[in-house]
C-alpha positions as CSV (number, residue, x, y, z in Angstrom):
1,M,107.1,93.2,190.9
2,K,107.3,90.7,188.4
3,R,103.6,89.9,187.8
4,R,103.4,93.8,187.0
5,R,106.2,93.9,184.2
6,F,104.4,90.5,183.0
7,I,101.0,92.5,182.5
8,Q,102.6,95.5,181.3
9,S,104.6,93.5,178.4
10,C,101.3,91.9,177.6
11,A,99.5,95.0,177.1
12,T,102.2,96.5,174.8
13,L,102.4,93.3,172.9
14,A,98.2,94.1,172.5
15,L,99.2,97.7,171.0
16,V,101.9,96.2,168.5
17,P,100.1,95.9,164.9
18,G,99.6,92.6,163.6
19,V,99.8,90.9,167.2
20,I,96.7,89.8,168.7
21,P,96.6,89.3,172.3
22,I,95.4,85.4,172.9
23,G,91.4,85.3,173.2
24,A,90.8,88.6,171.4
25,S,89.9,86.4,168.3
26,A,88.2,83.5,169.9
27,H,84.3,84.2,170.0
28,G,82.7,80.6,169.7
29,A,79.6,79.5,169.7
30,T,76.8,81.0,171.3
31,R,73.4,79.5,172.6
32,Q,70.8,80.0,170.7
33,K,66.9,79.9,171.6
34,V,63.7,79.2,169.8
35,T,60.2,79.2,171.2
36,L,57.3,78.1,168.9
37,T,53.5,78.2,170.1
38,A,50.1,76.8,168.9
39,E,47.1,77.9,170.0
40,L,44.2,74.6,169.9
41,A,40.8,74.6,170.2
42,A,40.5,71.4,172.5
43,D,40.8,72.3,176.5
44,P,44.4,71.6,178.1
45,A,43.6,68.2,179.4
46,K,42.7,66.8,175.9
47,V,46.0,68.3,174.6
48,W,48.2,66.8,177.4
49,A,46.7,63.7,177.0
50,A,47.8,63.1,173.9
51,I,51.5,64.9,174.1
52,G,52.1,64.7,177.8
53,N,53.8,61.0,178.0
54,F,57.4,61.4,177.4
55,Q,57.9,57.7,175.9
56,D,55.1,58.7,173.0
57,M,55.8,60.9,170.3
58,S,53.5,59.4,168.3
59,W,51.6,62.7,168.1
60,H,55.0,64.4,166.0
61,P,54.9,63.6,162.3
62,A,58.7,63.4,161.7
63,V,58.7,60.3,164.4
64,V,58.5,57.1,163.0
65,S,58.4,54.9,166.4
66,S,60.3,55.2,169.8
67,T,61.3,53.0,172.9
68,G,62.2,54.0,176.2
69,Q,62.5,53.6,179.8
70,G,61.7,55.1,183.0
71,G,58.2,56.4,181.8
72,N,57.7,59.8,183.0
73,E,60.1,59.6,185.8
74,I,63.2,61.9,185.8
75,D,66.1,60.5,184.2
76,A,63.5,58.2,181.8
77,T,65.1,57.7,178.3
78,R,63.4,57.9,175.2
79,M,64.9,56.9,171.4
80,L,63.1,58.3,169.1
81,Y,63.5,56.4,165.5
82,L,62.5,59.1,162.7
83,S,62.5,56.4,160.0
84,D,61.4,52.9,159.0
85,Q,65.1,52.0,159.7
86,G,64.3,51.5,163.2
87,E,68.2,51.4,164.2
88,D,70.3,52.2,161.4
89,G,68.1,55.3,160.9
90,P,68.5,58.7,161.9
91,K,67.6,58.4,165.7
92,I,67.7,61.0,168.6
93,D,68.5,59.9,172.2
94,E,66.9,61.8,175.0
95,I,66.3,62.0,178.6
96,L,63.9,63.8,180.7
97,Y,65.0,65.8,183.7
98,K,61.5,67.6,184.5
99,Y,58.1,66.4,184.5
100,D,54.7,68.2,186.1
101,T,51.6,66.6,185.3
102,E,50.1,69.5,187.3
103,K,51.5,72.2,185.2
104,M,51.3,70.1,182.4
105,K,54.6,70.6,181.2
106,Y,57.7,68.7,180.9
107,S,61.6,69.0,179.9
108,Y,64.0,66.7,178.2
109,R,67.9,67.1,176.7
110,I,69.4,65.3,173.6
111,Q,71.8,62.6,174.6
112,A,73.5,61.8,171.7
113,V,72.0,62.8,167.6
114,E,74.2,63.0,164.5
115,V,74.9,66.5,163.5
116,S,73.6,65.6,160.1
117,V,70.0,64.4,161.9
118,L,69.6,67.8,163.8
119,P,72.7,70.3,163.6
120,V,72.9,71.3,167.1
121,T,74.7,70.3,170.4
122,N,73.8,70.9,174.2
123,Y,70.0,70.9,173.6
124,S,67.8,71.0,175.8
125,S,63.9,71.4,175.3
126,H,60.4,72.3,177.4
127,L,57.1,71.3,176.1
128,S,54.1,72.7,178.1
129,V,50.3,73.0,177.3
130,A,48.4,75.9,178.8
131,P,44.6,77.4,178.8
132,R,43.8,80.0,176.4
133,E,42.2,82.9,177.4
134,G,39.0,82.7,176.0
135,G,39.0,78.5,175.5
136,G,41.3,75.9,174.7
137,S,44.5,75.6,174.5
138,V,48.2,76.9,173.8
139,V,51.3,74.6,173.7
140,S,54.6,76.4,173.9
141,W,57.5,74.2,172.4
142,K,61.1,75.9,173.6
143,G,64.7,75.0,172.9
144,A,68.2,76.0,173.6
145,F,71.1,74.5,171.9
146,Y,74.3,74.9,170.4
147,R,74.9,75.0,166.8
148,G,76.5,71.6,165.7
149,Y,79.8,73.2,165.1
150,P,81.1,74.4,168.2
151,N,84.0,75.8,166.5
152,N,84.9,79.5,164.8
153,E,84.0,79.4,160.9
154,P,81.5,76.5,160.8
155,P,80.2,74.8,157.6
156,E,77.1,76.3,156.5
157,N,74.9,73.3,157.2
158,L,76.2,73.6,161.0
159,N,76.0,77.4,162.0
160,D,74.1,79.3,164.0
161,E,71.2,80.1,161.2
162,A,71.3,75.9,160.7
163,A,70.3,75.3,164.1
164,I,67.8,77.8,164.6
165,A,66.0,76.3,161.4
166,A,66.2,72.7,162.0
167,V,64.5,72.9,165.4
168,S,62.1,75.7,164.1
169,A,61.1,73.0,161.5
170,V,60.7,70.2,163.6
171,Y,58.9,72.3,166.2
172,Q,56.5,74.0,163.6
173,L,55.5,70.4,162.2
174,G,55.0,69.5,165.3
175,L,52.4,72.1,166.2
176,D,50.9,71.9,163.0
177,A,50.2,68.5,163.5
178,L,48.1,69.3,166.9
179,V,46.6,72.0,165.2
180,E,45.5,69.5,162.6
181,R,44.4,67.1,165.4
182,F,42.5,69.1,167.4
183,G,41.7,72.3,165.3
184,A,42.3,76.3,165.7
185,P,40.2,78.0,168.1
186,A,37.9,80.1,166.9
187,S,39.3,83.6,166.6
């Protein structure tokens, strides 16, 4: 009986102008997704040989150097350095959680990154190589993440649009480098 009265009281308060029920104005961040692909002239095995080693991301122009442990085993880690400042410069700390040589794909998560470097939180990504119909290969890079500022009313540099733009730019830069290296397939 007491519970019914409480619920009725809450419902009545919700109808009073100027009174907002708890949680009614809370929106918060929503998970964002980005998927970019590139078609390459090289066969999948050749592309996989270049990008399939979790410990070696030297194929990406933004990565100056990297260190890591665990090879391509689950829970392997890598630290990507984005400038020649090493430990003092911008870096991204990542961990591998899926790896399949046969299917030419792997998945990883960011463990730590400053939002000034990449304005995201709870980021996971999937990189894969597949045969392209008509020859060559298709590289697919997918990511899911939350914006850099998880609360309501984020600053412009940490909102959903900034996060999507930053991740898209990282992916596009890497995919463009692969197209430059392996060439685009002839129609």
